[in-house]
C-alpha positions as CSV (number, residue, x, y, z in Angstrom):
1,X,-50.4,6.5,-24.1
2,X,-47.4,4.2,-23.6
3,X,-47.8,2.1,-26.4
4,X,-46.0,3.2,-29.7
5,X,-45.5,1.4,-32.6
6,X,-42.7,-1.3,-32.8
7,X,-39.7,-1.2,-31.2
8,X,-38.6,-4.6,-32.4
9,X,-39.6,-8.2,-33.1
10,X,-40.3,-11.1,-34.9
11,X,-43.7,-9.4,-35.2
12,X,-42.1,-6.7,-37.2
13,X,-39.7,-8.5,-38.4
14,X,-41.8,-11.2,-40.3
15,X,-43.8,-7.3,-42.1
16,X,-40.5,-5.6,-42.8
17,X,-39.4,-8.7,-44.6
18,X,-42.7,-9.0,-46.4
19,X,-42.6,-5.2,-47.5
20,X,-38.6,-5.4,-48.5
21,X,-39.7,-8.6,-50.4
22,X,-43.1,-8.3,-52.1
23,X,-42.7,-4.6,-53.6
24,X,-46.4,-3.6,-55.5
25,X,-47.0,-4.8,-59.2
26,X,-45.9,-1.7,-60.3
27,X,-42.6,-1.2,-58.8
28,X,-41.4,-4.5,-59.9
29,X,-40.2,-3.2,-63.7
30,X,-39.2,0.7,-61.8
31,X,-37.1,2.5,-64.2
32,X,-33.9,3.5,-62.4
33,X,-33.9,6.8,-60.5
34,X,-33.1,9.7,-62.2
35,X,-30.2,11.5,-61.0
36,X,-31.2,14.0,-58.3
37,X,-34.1,12.5,-57.5
38,X,-36.2,9.3,-57.0
39,X,-37.2,6.6,-59.0
40,X,-41.4,8.1,-60.7
41,X,-44.3,5.6,-61.8
42,X,-47.7,5.3,-62.1
43,X,-47.2,7.9,-59.7
44,X,-45.7,6.7,-57.1
45,X,-42.1,6.9,-55.9
46,X,-40.7,3.0,-56.5
47,X,-38.5,1.1,-54.7
48,X,-35.4,1.6,-57.0
49,X,-32.7,2.4,-53.2
50,X,-30.5,-0.5,-52.0
51,X,-31.5,-0.4,-47.8
52,X,-29.1,-2.9,-47.5
53,X,-26.1,-0.2,-48.5
54,X,-28.6,3.1,-47.0
55,X,-26.2,5.3,-44.9
56,X,-27.1,5.4,-41.3
57,X,-26.2,9.1,-39.2
58,X,-27.0,10.0,-35.5
59,X,-26.9,14.0,-34.8
60,X,-27.6,15.4,-31.6
61,X,-29.7,18.5,-31.9
62,X,-29.9,21.9,-30.5
63,X,-33.5,22.7,-29.0
64,X,-34.4,26.5,-28.0
65,X,-35.7,24.8,-24.9
66,X,-34.4,24.6,-21.3
67,X,-36.9,21.7,-19.8
68,X,-33.6,21.0,-16.6
69,X,-33.6,24.6,-16.8
70,X,-29.4,24.1,-16.3
71,X,-28.7,26.9,-18.3
72,X,-28.2,24.5,-21.5
73,X,-30.2,24.3,-24.1
74,X,-31.9,20.6,-24.4
75,X,-30.6,18.3,-27.3
76,X,-32.3,16.1,-28.7
77,X,-31.5,12.7,-30.7
78,X,-31.4,12.2,-34.5
79,X,-30.8,9.0,-35.6
80,X,-31.2,8.9,-39.2
81,X,-30.7,6.0,-42.4
82,X,-30.9,7.2,-46.3
83,X,-30.5,6.1,-49.2
84,X,-26.3,6.0,-50.2
85,X,-27.0,8.1,-53.2
86,X,-27.3,11.4,-51.2
87,X,-23.4,10.7,-50.1
88,X,-22.5,9.2,-53.7
89,X,-24.5,11.3,-56.2
90,X,-25.2,14.1,-54.5
91,X,-29.5,12.7,-53.9
92,X,-31.0,15.1,-52.2
93,X,-34.2,13.5,-50.4
94,X,-36.9,14.0,-47.9
95,X,-37.3,12.9,-44.3
96,X,-40.1,10.5,-42.4
97,X,-39.5,11.0,-39.2
98,X,-41.1,9.2,-36.3
99,X,-40.7,11.0,-33.1
100,X,-41.0,9.1,-29.4
101,X,-39.9,8.3,-25.8
102,X,-40.1,5.2,-26.4
103,X,-37.3,3.9,-28.4
104,X,-35.4,3.4,-24.9
105,X,-38.1,1.7,-23.1
106,X,-39.2,3.2,-20.5
107,X,-39.2,2.5,-16.9
108,X,-41.7,1.2,-14.0
109,X,-43.5,3.3,-11.8
110,X,-46.9,3.1,-10.2
111,X,-50.1,5.4,-10.6
112,X,-51.9,7.6,-8.3
113,X,-54.5,5.6,-5.6
114,X,-58.6,6.4,-7.6
115,X,-60.3,5.4,-4.3
116,X,-61.4,8.8,-2.0
117,X,-61.5,9.1,1.4
118,X,-60.8,5.6,2.3
119,X,-57.3,5.2,4.3
120,X,-55.7,1.6,2.7
121,X,-56.3,3.6,-0.2
122,X,-52.3,2.9,-2.1
123,X,-51.0,4.1,-5.4
124,X,-52.0,1.4,-8.3
125,X,-49.6,-0.4,-9.2
126,X,-48.8,0.0,-13.1
127,X,-50.1,-2.9,-16.1
128,X,-47.0,-3.6,-17.8
129,X,-46.9,-2.4,-21.6
130,X,-45.4,-3.9,-24.1
131,X,-43.9,-1.6,-26.9
132,X,-43.4,-4.0,-29.3
133,X,-46.9,-5.1,-30.3
134,X,-48.6,-2.8,-31.6
135,X,-47.4,-1.0,-34.8
136,X,-44.6,-3.4,-37.3
137,X,-41.5,-1.3,-38.1
138,X,-41.4,-1.0,-41.6
139,X,-41.0,2.7,-42.4
140,X,-36.7,1.8,-43.8
141,X,-37.5,-1.8,-45.7
142,X,-40.8,0.4,-47.6
143,X,-39.4,4.1,-47.7
144,X,-36.0,4.4,-48.1
145,X,-36.1,2.0,-51.3
146,X,-38.8,4.8,-52.7
147,X,-36.0,7.7,-52.2
148,X,-36.8,9.0,-48.6
149,X,-35.1,8.9,-45.7
150,X,-36.3,6.9,-42.8
151,X,-35.4,8.8,-39.0
152,X,-35.9,8.0,-35.3
153,X,-36.0,11.1,-33.0
154,X,-35.7,10.4,-29.4
155,X,-37.8,13.5,-27.2
156,X,-36.7,15.6,-24.5
157,X,-35.8,13.4,-21.8
158,X,-35.5,10.5,-23.4
159,X,-32.5,8.1,-24.7
160,X,-30.0,9.8,-26.0
161,X,-31.7,13.2,-25.3
162,X,-31.1,15.9,-22.5
163,X,-33.6,17.8,-20.3
164,X,-36.9,16.2,-19.5
165,X,-39.8,14.6,-20.7
166,X,-42.7,17.1,-19.8
167,X,-45.6,15.6,-21.5
168,X,-47.2,17.4,-24.2
169,X,-45.6,21.0,-23.1
170,X,-44.3,23.7,-25.5
171,X,-40.6,22.2,-24.3
172,X,-41.2,19.0,-26.1
173,X,-43.1,20.8,-28.5
174,X,-40.1,22.7,-29.0
175,X,-37.5,18.9,-29.3
176,X,-39.5,18.1,-32.0
177,X,-39.8,20.6,-33.7
178,X,-35.9,21.3,-33.8
179,X,-35.6,18.0,-35.6
180,X,-37.2,19.7,-38.6
181,X,-35.5,22.8,-38.2
182,X,-32.4,21.1,-38.3
183,X,-33.1,19.0,-41.2
184,X,-34.1,22.7,-43.3
185,X,-30.9,24.0,-42.2
186,X,-32.5,26.5,-39.2
187,X,-30.6,24.7,-36.0
188,X,-27.6,23.4,-35.2
189,X,-26.5,19.5,-34.6
190,X,-23.4,18.0,-33.9
191,X,-22.1,14.2,-34.5
192,X,-21.5,12.0,-31.1
193,X,-18.1,12.8,-31.0
194,X,-19.0,16.5,-31.1
195,X,-17.9,17.3,-34.7
196,X,-20.8,20.0,-36.2
197,X,-22.4,18.5,-38.5
198,X,-25.4,20.1,-41.0
199,X,-28.0,18.3,-43.5
200,X,-26.8,18.7,-46.7
201,X,-28.4,16.1,-48.3
202,X,-31.7,16.5,-46.9
203,X,-34.5,18.5,-49.3
204,X,-35.8,20.1,-46.4
205,X,-38.6,18.0,-46.6
206,X,-40.1,16.5,-43.4
207,X,-43.4,14.0,-43.1
208,X,-43.9,12.9,-39.7
209,X,-45.7,9.5,-38.8
210,X,-46.3,7.7,-35.6
211,X,-48.8,5.9,-32.6
212,X,-50.1,6.5,-29.9
213,X,-47.4,9.6,-28.1
214,X,-45.6,9.1,-31.7
215,X,-48.4,10.0,-33.0
216,X,-49.0,12.9,-30.5
217,X,-45.6,14.5,-31.7
218,X,-45.8,15.2,-34.7
219,X,-49.6,17.1,-34.2
220,X,-47.7,18.9,-31.3
221,X,-44.8,19.5,-34.2
222,X,-46.9,20.4,-37.4
223,X,-48.8,23.1,-35.0
224,X,-45.1,24.5,-33.8
225,X,-46.5,25.9,-37.5
226,X,-42.1,24.7,-37.8
227,X,-41.3,25.8,-41.7
228,X,-40.9,22.5,-43.9
229,X,-42.7,19.8,-41.9
230,X,-45.1,19.0,-45.3
231,X,-47.2,15.8,-43.8
232,X,-47.8,14.0,-41.0
233,X,-50.1,11.0,-40.1
234,X,-50.4,11.5,-36.3
235,X,-52.3,8.0,-35.5
236,X,-54.0,7.5,-32.2
237,X,-52.4,11.2,-31.4
238,X,-53.6,13.2,-28.1
239,X,-54.6,17.1,-29.3
240,X,-55.5,18.3,-26.2
241,X,-53.7,16.0,-22.9
242,X,-56.1,17.6,-21.2
243,X,-58.6,15.4,-22.7
244,X,-56.5,12.2,-22.3
245,X,-56.1,13.1,-18.2
246,X,-59.7,14.6,-17.5
247,X,-62.6,14.3,-19.5
248,X,-66.0,17.4,-18.2
249,X,-64.4,18.8,-15.5
250,X,-63.4,16.0,-13.6
251,X,-60.0,13.5,-13.7
252,X,-60.9,10.2,-16.0
253,X,-58.4,8.3,-16.6
254,X,-57.4,6.2,-20.3
255,X,-59.3,3.4,-20.7
256,X,-56.9,0.9,-18.8
257,X,-54.0,3.0,-17.1
258,X,-56.7,4.6,-13.7
259,X,-54.1,6.5,-11.8
260,X,-51.6,7.1,-14.5
261,X,-51.7,11.7,-14.5
262,X,-48.7,13.8,-16.7
263,X,-46.3,13.4,-13.4
264,X,-46.1,8.8,-14.3
265,X,-46.5,9.7,-17.2
266,X,-43.2,11.6,-17.6
267,X,-41.7,9.0,-15.0
268,X,-42.0,6.4,-16.7
269,X,-40.0,7.5,-20.3
270,X,-37.6,9.5,-18.3
271,X,-34.5,7.2,-19.7
272,X,-32.0,9.8,-19.9
273,X,-28.3,9.9,-18.4
274,X,-28.1,10.7,-15.3
275,X,-32.7,11.4,-14.7
276,X,-31.9,12.5,-10.9
277,X,-31.8,15.7,-12.7
278,X,-35.4,16.0,-14.1
279,X,-37.3,15.7,-10.3
280,X,-37.2,18.4,-9.4
281,X,-39.5,19.2,-12.5
282,X,-41.6,16.6,-12.6
283,X,-42.3,17.0,-9.2
284,X,-43.2,20.6,-10.1
285,X,-45.4,18.5,-12.9
286,X,-47.6,16.6,-10.2
287,X,-47.6,19.5,-7.8
288,X,-49.9,22.0,-10.8
289,X,-52.0,18.8,-12.7
290,X,-54.4,18.9,-10.4
291,X,-56.0,15.5,-9.1
292,X,-58.5,17.3,-6.8
293,X,-60.8,18.7,-8.9
294,X,-59.8,17.9,-12.5
295,X,-60.2,21.5,-13.6
296,X,-58.9,22.8,-16.9
297,X,-56.0,25.1,-16.4
298,X,-53.2,26.6,-17.3
299,X,-50.7,23.3,-16.6
300,X,-53.5,21.9,-20.1
301,X,-53.7,24.9,-21.6
302,X,-50.0,24.8,-22.4
303,X,-50.9,21.2,-23.6
304,X,-54.0,21.9,-25.9
305,X,-53.0,22.3,-29.4
306,X,-56.4,22.7,-30.9
307,X,-56.6,26.6,-31.1
308,X,-53.0,26.3,-32.5
309,X,-53.9,24.4,-35.8
310,X,-54.4,27.3,-37.7
311,X,-50.4,27.5,-37.4
312,X,-50.8,24.9,-39.5
313,X,-48.7,24.3,-43.0
314,X,-48.4,20.2,-43.0
315,X,-51.6,18.0,-45.0
316,X,-52.4,16.3,-41.6
317,X,-53.8,12.5,-42.0
318,X,-55.7,11.6,-39.3
319,X,-56.0,7.9,-38.3
320,X,-58.4,6.8,-35.2
321,X,-59.8,3.4,-33.6
322,X,-63.2,3.5,-33.0
323,X,-62.5,0.9,-30.2
324,X,-60.1,3.5,-28.6
325,X,-60.4,4.1,-24.7
326,X,-56.6,4.3,-23.9
327,X,-56.2,8.1,-26.4
328,X,-60.3,8.7,-27.1
329,X,-61.5,9.4,-30.6
330,X,-62.7,12.9,-29.1
331,X,-58.7,13.9,-30.1
332,X,-59.0,13.4,-33.4
333,X,-62.1,14.5,-34.1
334,X,-61.2,17.9,-32.5
335,X,-58.7,18.0,-34.5
336,X,-60.5,17.1,-37.7
337,X,-62.5,19.7,-37.3
338,X,-59.9,22.4,-36.1
339,X,-58.5,21.5,-39.8
340,X,-60.9,21.6,-41.6
341,X,-61.2,25.7,-39.7
342,X,-57.8,26.2,-40.5
343,X,-58.5,25.0,-44.0
344,X,-55.7,22.2,-43.9
345,X,-55.5,19.2,-46.1
346,X,-56.9,16.6,-44.5
347,X,-57.7,12.7,-44.6
348,X,-59.1,10.6,-42.2
349,X,-59.5,7.0,-41.4
350,X,-61.6,5.5,-39.1
351,X,-62.2,1.6,-38.0
352,X,-62.6,-0.8,-35.7
353,X,-58.7,-1.4,-33.7
354,X,-58.8,0.0,-30.6
355,X,-55.3,1.4,-29.5
356,X,-53.8,0.4,-33.0
357,X,-53.8,0.9,-36.5
358,X,-55.0,-0.4,-39.0
359,X,-52.0,-1.7,-40.7
360,X,-52.6,-4.9,-40.1
361,X,-55.2,-5.9,-41.6
362,X,-56.3,-3.7,-44.4
363,X,-52.5,-3.6,-46.0
364,X,-52.5,-2.7,-49.2
365,X,-55.0,0.6,-48.9
366,X,-52.7,1.4,-46.3
367,X,-49.4,1.1,-47.7
368,X,-50.9,2.8,-50.8
369,X,-52.4,5.8,-48.7
370,X,-49.6,7.0,-46.6
371,X,-47.2,6.5,-49.6
372,X,-49.3,9.1,-52.0
373,X,-49.7,11.3,-49.3
374,X,-46.1,11.6,-48.4
375,X,-45.4,11.3,-52.2
376,X,-47.7,14.4,-53.1
377,X,-46.1,16.6,-50.0
378,X,-42.8,15.4,-49.9
379,X,-41.7,14.9,-52.9
380,X,-44.6,17.1,-55.3
381,X,-45.9,14.4,-57.3
382,X,-49.1,15.0,-59.1
383,X,-50.8,11.6,-57.2
384,X,-54.1,12.7,-57.0
385,X,-54.7,11.6,-53.2
386,X,-56.0,15.4,-52.6
387,X,-59.2,14.6,-54.7
388,X,-60.0,11.6,-53.5
389,X,-62.5,10.8,-51.1
390,X,-61.6,12.6,-47.8
391,X,-62.5,9.8,-45.4
392,X,-61.7,5.9,-44.7
393,X,-64.6,5.1,-42.4
394,X,-64.5,0.4,-41.4
395,X,-67.8,-1.1,-40.1
396,X,-67.8,-3.9,-37.6
397,X,-68.4,-6.4,-40.4
398,X,-65.1,-5.4,-41.6
399,X,-66.7,-3.3,-45.2
400,X,-65.1,0.0,-45.5
401,X,-66.8,2.8,-46.4
402,X,-65.7,6.3,-48.1
403,X,-66.9,9.5,-47.3
404,X,-66.8,13.1,-48.4
405,X,-67.0,14.3,-45.1
406,X,-67.7,12.8,-41.5
407,X,-69.8,13.0,-40.1
408,X,-71.4,11.5,-43.1
409,X,-73.0,14.3,-45.3
410,X,-76.6,13.8,-44.1
411,X,-75.9,13.4,-40.3
412,X,-78.7,14.9,-38.5
413,X,-79.1,16.0,-34.5
414,X,-82.3,14.2,-33.0
415,X,-83.4,14.5,-29.2
416,X,-84.4,11.5,-27.2
417,X,-86.1,11.7,-24.8
418,X,-86.2,9.3,-21.3
419,X,-89.2,8.7,-20.2
420,X,-90.0,6.8,-16.5
421,X,-90.8,3.4,-17.0
422,X,-93.9,2.1,-15.0
423,X,-93.8,0.6,-11.2
424,X,-89.7,1.5,-11.6
425,X,-89.7,-0.9,-14.0
426,X,-85.9,1.0,-16.1
427,X,-87.4,4.0,-18.6
428,X,-88.5,4.6,-22.8
429,X,-86.8,6.8,-25.3
430,X,-88.9,8.5,-27.2
431,X,-89.0,10.6,-30.0
432,X,-91.7,12.6,-28.4
433,X,-91.6,13.3,-24.2
434,X,-93.4,11.4,-22.1
435,X,-95.0,12.1,-18.7
436,X,-92.5,13.9,-16.4
437,X,-91.3,11.6,-12.8
438,X,-88.8,11.6,-10.8
439,X,-86.3,8.5,-10.3
440,X,-83.2,8.5,-8.3
441,X,-80.3,5.8,-7.9
442,X,-77.7,5.5,-5.1
443,X,-74.3,5.1,-6.5
444,X,-71.6,2.1,-6.1
445,X,-69.4,2.8,-8.4
446,X,-66.4,1.8,-5.9
447,X,-67.8,-2.0,-5.9
448,X,-69.2,-2.3,-9.2
449,X,-67.6,-1.9,-12.9
450,X,-70.2,0.0,-15.4
451,X,-70.0,-3.8,-16.8
452,X,-72.2,-4.9,-14.4
453,X,-74.5,-2.5,-13.8
454,X,-75.4,-3.2,-17.7
455,X,-76.4,-6.8,-16.5
456,X,-80.2,-7.3,-16.8
457,X,-81.3,-4.6,-18.3
458,X,-85.1,-5.7,-18.8
459,X,-85.2,-5.1,-14.2
460,X,-84.4,-2.2,-12.1
461,X,-81.1,-2.1,-10.0
462,X,-80.5,0.8,-7.8
463,X,-77.4,2.1,-8.6
464,X,-78.1,3.5,-12.3
465,X,-81.3,4.3,-14.5
466,X,-81.7,2.5,-17.6
467,X,-83.9,3.6,-20.8
468,X,-84.4,1.8,-24.0
469,X,-86.1,1.3,-26.9
470,X,-88.1,-1.4,-28.6
471,X,-87.1,-3.5,-30.6
472,X,-85.6,-1.8,-34.0
473,X,-87.8,-2.0,-37.1
474,X,-84.2,-0.7,-39.2
475,X,-80.7,-0.2,-38.7
476,X,-80.0,3.1,-36.7
477,X,-76.8,5.0,-37.4
478,X,-75.5,6.8,-34.6
479,X,-72.4,9.4,-36.5
480,X,-70.8,12.1,-34.8
481,X,-70.9,12.8,-31.4
482,X,-73.9,12.3,-28.5
483,X,-74.9,14.5,-25.8
484,X,-76.7,14.5,-22.6
485,X,-78.9,16.9,-20.8
486,X,-80.3,16.0,-17.9
487,X,-81.9,17.8,-14.9
488,X,-81.0,16.4,-11.9
489,X,-80.0,16.6,-8.2
490,X,-76.4,14.8,-5.9
491,X,-76.4,14.3,-2.3
492,X,-72.7,12.5,-1.0
493,X,-70.0,12.6,-1.9
494,X,-69.6,11.6,-5.5
495,X,-69.6,14.8,-8.1
496,X,-69.7,12.5,-10.5
497,X,-72.1,11.9,-14.2
498,X,-71.8,9.2,-16.0
499,X,-74.4,8.0,-19.3
500,X,-73.4,5.2,-21.2
501,X,-74.6,4.3,-24.5
502,X,-75.4,0.8,-25.3
503,X,-76.4,-2.0,-28.2
504,X,-78.6,-4.6,-26.4
505,X,-78.0,-7.4,-28.9
506,X,-79.3,-10.6,-29.3
507,X,-75.5,-12.2,-31.4
508,X,-73.4,-11.5,-29.1
509,X,-70.9,-14.2,-29.5
510,X,-69.2,-16.7,-27.4
511,X,-65.4,-16.1,-25.6
512,X,-62.9,-15.9,-28.2
513,X,-64.9,-15.9,-32.0
514,X,-63.5,-14.2,-34.8
515,X,-65.3,-11.6,-36.9
516,X,-65.0,-11.2,-40.2
517,X,-62.3,-8.8,-39.5
518,X,-59.7,-10.9,-38.1
519,X,-60.6,-9.3,-33.8
520,X,-62.2,-10.4,-31.2
521,X,-65.0,-9.1,-28.9
522,X,-63.7,-8.0,-25.2
523,X,-66.3,-6.2,-23.2
524,X,-68.6,-5.7,-26.5
525,X,-65.5,-4.0,-28.3
526,X,-63.4,-5.4,-31.2
527,X,-59.7,-5.6,-30.5
528,X,-56.9,-6.4,-33.2
529,X,-55.7,-10.3,-32.7
530,X,-55.5,-11.8,-29.5
531,X,-54.5,-8.4,-27.7
532,X,-56.7,-6.9,-24.9
533,X,-59.2,-9.0,-23.9
534,X,-58.0,-9.9,-19.6
535,X,-59.5,-12.6,-18.1
536,X,-62.5,-11.2,-16.4
537,X,-63.6,-9.4,-20.4
538,X,-63.4,-12.7,-21.8
539,X,-66.2,-14.1,-18.6
540,X,-68.1,-10.8,-19.7
541,X,-67.9,-11.9,-23.1
542,X,-70.2,-15.0,-22.1
543,X,-73.1,-13.4,-20.8
544,X,-73.1,-9.8,-22.3
545,X,-75.4,-9.1,-24.8
546,X,-74.0,-6.1,-25.7
547,X,-71.1,-3.5,-26.6
548,X,-71.2,-0.1,-24.9
549,X,-70.8,2.0,-27.7
550,X,-69.6,5.5,-26.3
551,X,-69.3,7.0,-22.9
552,X,-69.5,10.8,-21.1
553,X,-68.6,11.8,-17.3
554,X,-69.0,15.4,-16.1
555,X,-68.3,16.8,-12.6
556,X,-71.1,18.4,-11.5
557,X,-69.5,20.8,-10.2
558,X,-68.0,21.9,-13.4
559,X,-72.1,21.8,-14.6
560,X,-70.8,26.1,-16.2
561,X,-67.5,25.4,-17.1
562,X,-64.5,23.2,-17.1
563,X,-62.6,25.8,-16.1
564,X,-64.5,26.9,-12.6
565,X,-65.7,24.5,-9.6
566,X,-69.4,25.7,-8.3
567,X,-70.3,24.0,-5.1
568,X,-73.3,21.1,-5.4
569,X,-75.5,21.9,-3.1
570,X,-77.4,18.7,-1.4
571,X,-80.7,18.1,-2.9
572,X,-81.2,20.9,-5.3
573,X,-82.1,20.1,-8.8
574,X,-79.6,21.7,-11.4
575,X,-79.3,21.6,-15.5
576,X,-76.2,19.6,-16.5
577,X,-75.4,18.6,-20.1
578,X,-72.5,16.8,-21.2
579,X,-70.9,15.0,-24.3
580,X,-69.8,11.7,-24.5
581,X,-67.2,10.2,-27.1
582,X,-67.9,10.8,-30.9
583,X,-68.6,7.2,-32.7
584,X,-69.7,6.7,-35.8
585,X,-71.3,2.5,-34.7
586,X,-74.3,1.2,-36.4
587,X,-77.1,-0.3,-34.3
588,X,-78.6,-3.7,-36.3
589,X,-82.3,-4.3,-36.8
590,X,-83.5,-6.4,-34.2
591,X,-81.6,-5.1,-31.4
592,X,-82.7,-2.3,-28.6
593,X,-80.4,1.1,-28.1
594,X,-80.3,1.3,-24.4
595,X,-78.7,5.3,-22.5
596,X,-77.6,4.1,-18.2
597,X,-77.1,6.6,-15.9
598,X,-74.3,6.3,-13.0
599,X,-72.8,8.1,-11.1
600,X,-69.1,6.9,-10.8
601,X,-67.4,4.9,-13.6
602,X,-64.8,2.5,-11.6
603,X,-62.3,1.8,-14.0
604,X,-61.9,5.8,-15.3
605,X,-63.4,8.6,-12.9
606,X,-62.3,8.8,-9.2
607,X,-63.6,6.3,-6.9
608,X,-65.5,8.2,-3.8
609,X,-67.0,6.7,-0.8
610,X,-70.4,4.7,-1.6
611,X,-73.9,5.9,-1.4
612,X,-74.2,9.3,-3.4
613,X,-78.0,9.5,-3.8
614,X,-78.7,11.3,-7.7
615,X,-82.3,11.7,-8.6
616,X,-83.4,12.4,-11.8
617,X,-86.3,14.1,-13.3
618,X,-87.6,12.3,-16.6
619,X,-89.5,14.5,-19.3
620,X,-86.9,17.3,-19.5
621,X,-84.3,15.4,-19.4
622,X,-83.1,13.8,-22.8
623,X,-79.8,12.5,-24.6
624,X,-79.0,14.0,-28.1
625,X,-78.4,11.8,-30.8
626,X,-76.0,11.7,-33.9
627,X,-77.8,10.1,-36.8
628,X,-77.2,9.4,-40.5
629,X,-80.0,9.7,-43.0
630,X,-83.3,7.7,-42.0
631,X,-82.1,7.4,-38.8
632,X,-85.1,9.6,-36.6
633,X,-87.2,7.7,-38.4
634,X,-85.7,4.3,-37.2
635,X,-86.6,5.0,-34.1
636,X,-90.4,6.3,-35.2
């Protein structure tokens, strides 16, 4: 989660220079700005204002929260850059803002231990994250010349703001909301010298954009119902912190950050002056986040914005990577669905990157759509963006598809049965229920990763169950949220059930090979540029002709509700059902589709002592697959 867009750096400067010196062809002969508005041609604002002459301003804005409990309302710091004409010609402009807890950097904080029952368990080390690697900083170079103010906001407890970071609760939400209120004259603000200051240059129309935490804060602000926030572009943003640090009633880590939690993240971004005043606040978060059961409770309800979608007034352009295991895709999909029910104007981009943005490899279309999104809703320009296809989807080969909605129309859920193999061999996936049988495995997830357990899929393995289709004669597109339903018993300490949906193919690429999108493959998952591949991942690429399409987890004690733990009687058979993460993935002809069942998922779940016995009944157990048109026939 600590991976926002660029703070500074050579990549950012290069991208910024490109955008500043090479505007779109339509902008090169742009007309001069009107006295009290932007220049508009071809349905979009034109780059006619001087970035070099821009006016800069810093404002400390009063919020309605007192997160550090000092009796004084928190203040958030907003740094603004706007066209000179806002001072010299009385021009009023809208604002595009990136709120973030990262502008002042982060602290190195150890994560929680995840090996349960191990006397030697110690806190995990943090993985250093490069804050400049993810998102090139181009907003001031691109949007300011087109008649926008551009602003960076320090969220509470970070940088120049006061208060305490609270990892997504209502106090943090109030901080993001306050900046919009000030731009609309509803909140008080002061210059650094204490002089009261108002936003006389502001139209009151505000847009927000950002990635990761910087994309979460726009969701939070929009969910508050604040008036004046007209459009947001959340990129890999969180919509429920439960679905970031938990899943299926269990403690489940963001990909790559085992042991991180609400309190760890709050400590990492605590960069305000006098940070010691926040110790009790963050200790309180640690005490209530519950790493024992993983149940959904009050602490998570305070950090869940999906139910607030009905409050949203802003048009929302949702962006997410199909290979993002940091902020998992469920966050954007459930937001997308909730916004639909609320009647909110919306768009969706699904790309093949991981925790990243499509800016780098589809720059022209990205800039066109985001500009038109802000032009339409902040300036009211009738450019037709709301009438264009609602969804853009990138496929694994780098091609893009547009659609009216997502999942794509025509998608249907198809039950596929898990049938036992013969003589202890891996079983099959079949549209028709086969013979009922009992199969068992012993959990060894504390020492073996999911990737280890995917190897030799055609052979029996004592630590997992495998079910595979035959070789596919036609492609099969999985488009939506798969789920698993099993009848099983558990006998041991681990309460976890894990399901992996896997593409077993014959066209895996060697280490470092490039695909058409300028990406390379790690553990069968594509990542942009040269980022994201560890040595262990690169070695796995050489020998593993597969890709984990998606995965999902359940704490078996939460089989009735994610909010309630019900004990499991050893050896007793129960019915379990859980969702995997949403996906949009096509299994090629000539490949096989597999379902792998585990208990502990080494890189995601808590790791209990090995030895839990899981016994499953086939025939009555199945996976429900959302298949695009023609998928059922391909499996038949």
